[in-house]
C-alpha positions as CSV (number, residue, x, y, z in Angstrom):
1,X,55.6,-46.7,61.8
2,X,53.3,-47.6,64.9
3,X,51.2,-45.4,66.7
4,X,50.9,-44.9,70.4
5,X,47.8,-43.2,71.9
6,X,48.7,-41.7,75.4
7,X,45.4,-40.1,77.4
8,X,45.5,-37.3,79.6
9,X,42.6,-36.6,82.1
10,X,42.5,-33.2,83.4
11,X,40.5,-30.8,85.8
12,X,42.4,-27.4,86.6
13,X,45.9,-28.8,85.6
14,X,47.6,-25.3,84.8
15,X,50.6,-25.8,87.0
16,X,51.3,-29.1,85.5
17,X,49.8,-29.3,81.6
18,X,53.0,-27.8,79.9
19,X,55.2,-30.4,82.3
20,X,53.3,-33.4,81.5
21,X,53.5,-32.7,77.9
22,X,57.2,-32.2,78.1
23,X,58.0,-35.3,79.8
24,X,55.9,-37.5,77.7
25,X,56.8,-36.2,74.5
26,X,60.8,-36.5,76.2
27,X,60.5,-40.3,76.6
28,X,59.3,-41.5,73.1
29,X,61.9,-38.9,71.8
30,X,64.4,-40.6,73.8
31,X,63.2,-44.3,74.7
32,X,60.5,-44.8,71.9
33,X,61.8,-43.3,68.8
34,X,60.4,-45.9,66.5
35,X,56.8,-45.0,67.7
36,X,54.7,-42.1,67.0
37,X,53.1,-40.4,69.8
38,X,49.1,-39.6,70.0
39,X,48.9,-37.5,73.1
40,X,45.2,-36.4,73.7
41,X,44.1,-34.1,76.8
42,X,40.5,-34.6,77.9
43,X,39.5,-31.4,80.0
44,X,36.5,-32.0,82.0
45,X,35.5,-28.1,82.1
46,X,38.5,-26.4,83.8
47,X,37.6,-23.2,85.4
48,X,41.6,-22.0,84.9
49,X,44.1,-21.6,82.1
50,X,44.3,-25.2,81.4
51,X,42.4,-25.3,78.2
52,X,44.2,-22.2,76.7
53,X,47.3,-24.1,77.3
54,X,46.0,-27.3,76.1
55,X,45.2,-25.2,72.9
56,X,48.6,-23.8,72.7
57,X,50.0,-27.2,72.6
58,X,47.5,-28.3,70.0
59,X,48.3,-25.1,67.7
60,X,52.1,-26.0,68.0
61,X,52.3,-29.8,67.9
62,X,50.2,-32.0,65.6
63,X,50.7,-34.9,68.0
64,X,48.5,-33.5,70.7
65,X,44.6,-33.6,70.6
66,X,42.1,-32.1,72.7
67,X,38.8,-33.0,74.0
68,X,37.2,-30.3,76.1
69,X,33.9,-31.3,77.8
70,X,31.2,-29.2,78.4
71,X,30.6,-30.0,81.9
72,X,32.5,-32.1,84.7
73,X,31.7,-35.9,83.8
74,X,34.1,-37.3,86.6
75,X,38.1,-38.9,86.1
76,X,36.2,-42.5,85.0
77,X,33.6,-41.2,82.5
78,X,36.2,-39.2,81.0
79,X,39.1,-41.2,80.5
80,X,36.8,-44.0,79.7
81,X,35.3,-41.5,77.1
82,X,39.0,-40.5,76.1
83,X,40.3,-44.0,75.7
84,X,37.3,-44.8,73.1
85,X,38.5,-41.6,71.1
86,X,42.2,-43.0,71.0
87,X,44.0,-44.5,67.9
């Protein structure tokens, strides 16, 4: 089975991170069942509960991975690093 990696950069996305997870997971379950999903969140040092929510997803779903940056490197650098770590 082929794998598709989806990289999602985050910064203070506590209200959105679970919705993003459910929508992406739903697309793979309904429309792309022939592919395995690797969903990778890369967080730019959020100050809200985004990291906790991503951690919860990682514990519940082995297809979810997380990178937690020690500081905010910005959207472009963060996304580039996330893509370099994707399968």
